C-alpha positions, 0 to 999 in steps of 0.5 A: 293403407292401414286402418288407422293410417291418416292420409299424408299431407305434403307440407312440412311440419311447423314444429318438431317439438311442440314449442310453437304449440305451447307458446301459442296456447300460452299467449291465448290463455293470457289474452283471450276471454275466460269465455273460450270453451273448446280451447280449454278441453282441446289444447291443440293449435290446428294449422292445416286440415283435410276432410276428417284429418286435422294436423296441429302445429306440433305435427300431430294429426287427429281425426275430427269428430267435432267438425266445427260443432257440426258446421263441416258437413263435408269435412275440412277443405273439401275440394268442391268447397274450395273450388267454389270459393276460388271461383268467387275470388277469381271472378272479382265479385264483391265479397260483401253485399249486404242484402243486394241480389247477386248471381251467387246469392240467387244460386244459393237460394235455388239450391237451398229451396230445392232441398226443403220439404215440398210443403214449405218450399212451394210457398216460402220466403227466406230471410238472410240474417247475421252470420251466426245461428243464434241471430237466425233464432232471434229473427225467427222469434221476432217474426212470429211475434210480429205475425201473431201479435203475441209475446209468449214462447213455447220452448223445451227442457234441455234445449239450446238455441244460441247465446244471444238474449232471445235465443238464450231465454229459449234455451234450457240453461237460461237461468244458469247463464243469468238470462231472463226467460220472461214470457217463455213457457218451458215444456218437457222434452221426451228423454227416455233415459231420464224421462221427466214423467218417470215412465219413459218410452212411448208413454213418456212421449205421450205424456209430454204431448198431453202436458203441452196440450192441456196446458195450452187449453187451460185458462188458468194454466198461466202460460202467455199466449204463445207466438210460437213453439221452438224445438230441435228435432234432435237436442244436440247440446242437450245430449243428442236426444232424438225427438220421437217422430210420432211426438213431432207429428203431435206437436205439429197437430197441437200448434196447427190446431191453435194457430201457433207457428212451429219453429224447427231449429235445424242449425245443427241437424240440417244438411243431411246430418241425421240421415235425412236432408232435414231432420223433420223429414223423418217424421213428415212434419212441415214446420212454419219456420226453419232456422238454418245455419252451420253446415249450409255455409260450407264452413263459413258463417251463414244463417237464414230463416225460411218461413211460410209467406203468410208470416212475411208481414214485417216492414223493411229493416225489421231485422237486418244485419251488415254481414248477411251478404257473405258471398264466399259463404253462399258459394260454399253453401251452394257447393255443399248443399249440392254435394250432399244432395247429388251424392246421397250423403244423407242416406250414407249418414243413415247407414254409417250411423246405424253401423256405428250405433250397433258396434257401440251398443255391442261395446257398451254391453257389460260396461255399466259406465255407458248408461245409454247409446243414442243418436240419429244418422251421424249425430251420436251420443254416449251418456256416462254414468256412475253405476255404483251410486245406484239408480236415482228416481226420476222426478217429473216437472214441478207444479209451477211449470204447468198442469199435472199429467197422470202417469198411468201404466206404461208399455215396456217400450222405447220410442223411435229415436231412443236407445235401451239401457245397458248394464252389467246384467245385459246382453247385447242391448237395443240401440237407438236407430230411429230409422230402423223400422223403415229399413224393415220393409214396413211396420205394424200398428203403433210403430211396432216391429213385425216380430213384436206384433207376432209375439204380442210384446207391445200392447197398443198405447191408450189413445194411440196417436203415435202411429205410422212407420216410426215409433215402437217399443223394445224390438225383439225379445231376449235372444230374438232378432239381431238387434237384440233387446232387453227383456223385462227380467234384464231390465229389472236386474239393471234397475231400469224399471222400478214399479210402485203404486202400480206405475212403472217408473224409469230410473237411471244412475247419476251422470258422470261428467268427470268420466266423460271429461277423462274420456275426451282427454283419452281420446285426444291422446289417441288422436281423436277429437270428440265433444261433450254435451248433455245436462251435466256434460256427461255425454260423449258426442260424435259429429263426424263429417258426412264424408267419413270412410269405412276405414276412418269409422273403424279408427274412430271407434277403435280409438274411442273404445280404447279411450273409454276403457282407459278412462274407466280403468282409471276411474275404477282404480280411484274408487277402489272398484275395477269394472267387471270383465267387459265384452271386447270391442268388435271392429265395425264392417268386418268383411265389408270394406268398400 
């Protein structure tokens, strides 16, 4: 089978001229709410799907790297999911049971608890909520407020937790969406490429943690007593930004020391997506509350909150919902969780994701429009920028968000879960791979790689709490290990670090949402569905199913590369400046076809 050839579907085409498609799209535009989103950027009418392949009503086929916004861990219509659904239907079991106990529900709970972090599963309770992740977030917030008797909430810049009132208030875009964020204290999330403190790397993550700690201990800090802290181990809608593992451990320490429940929003990161079954597993953090949805229902609506039994203090009916007893979703979810666990798909996601990041990093070298490549497992993002506009000084949080933090000299380092900048002066640069240290057979103090320790490339960070197997800085030196790295000279040539007042500050070109939208459309023309995200909608997001094959991976990267180059050429023609000659795209897995 050719690399880009899709599996045949033994079904007749609905239309051979696109007439059915255009009619349906026209009626949707006339009848549906202006709030619709995906349909605007993806004018297709799916009529059948299998695995990663989606076929439209016009007979066109696509590789789906959206996966129902991450809900389809096994892709479309996986056989084990369909079998589980048919078994429930054939058994004549009730399909909707409110919160009554059933064998189907019992099996789902058993499988779910078998995958949870042991420190939580041993003494956990599960609350079945309404069918969407946002309702599970609402339940989690209500739970911690009831258990602690406090009303405040700690949340993070760039976060996305849902569209209902409480979840939206905890999200970074609350004000833009017209939501009230009363009682929510916004904290800076580590974002190496656009560091809120202007320093990036390990030092930026440390300052983020110090900011949170000082704010909570400042009697005049102005933060309402927090009932909990909610965070995403990888910010998805915020632009595919992995939280450094050391920083996550520090958040756990800070909240535990102050009896503040820690809520991990794993709605999009769960069920193997990031290369571990749950994204918190990378850091070893055991949260007090986990919010789960999307993939746990096998593609059908299901959402739960799992929490420490000590928090189970609310009275009967304190959080209810008619559709919390979706038997089909529970059966599909049980099959999905078991398949991911038994077939080690989380580990597979780590391997494939690492290879995809490597190839995308090589492709990005010489293309300054790709500002950063980052991700974890099969949750990947490419941030697109306008390099000709020049770097923009990044500014830290303003005075009204909390106590100031002194930006001291920073190490030239990238924390685990981040990627290095690439640009016209760069050779094959560093790529985000939060699992890299683990694969190297050990780590040195402060999370640096063995080669860095030998070269003295990364000095220990002051007050080094970021220890353990994760963490670290710029891996290798120019011309060093196979992963490559941008050295100080290359970074200066790129404008990656501008030094003044004795402090190294991070700069980055402005985001280019128009280019990202153009890339999305070029991808669609080539039969590839991708999503956009990030602060300005300038991040190309890839969420392929965990069952993606090597051949499909090659096809995705080929099509994405073609789309990027086509959009960049068009953008260059509009601006009058065509991009410089760029490195050719190298297909992945050469000589490694399994």
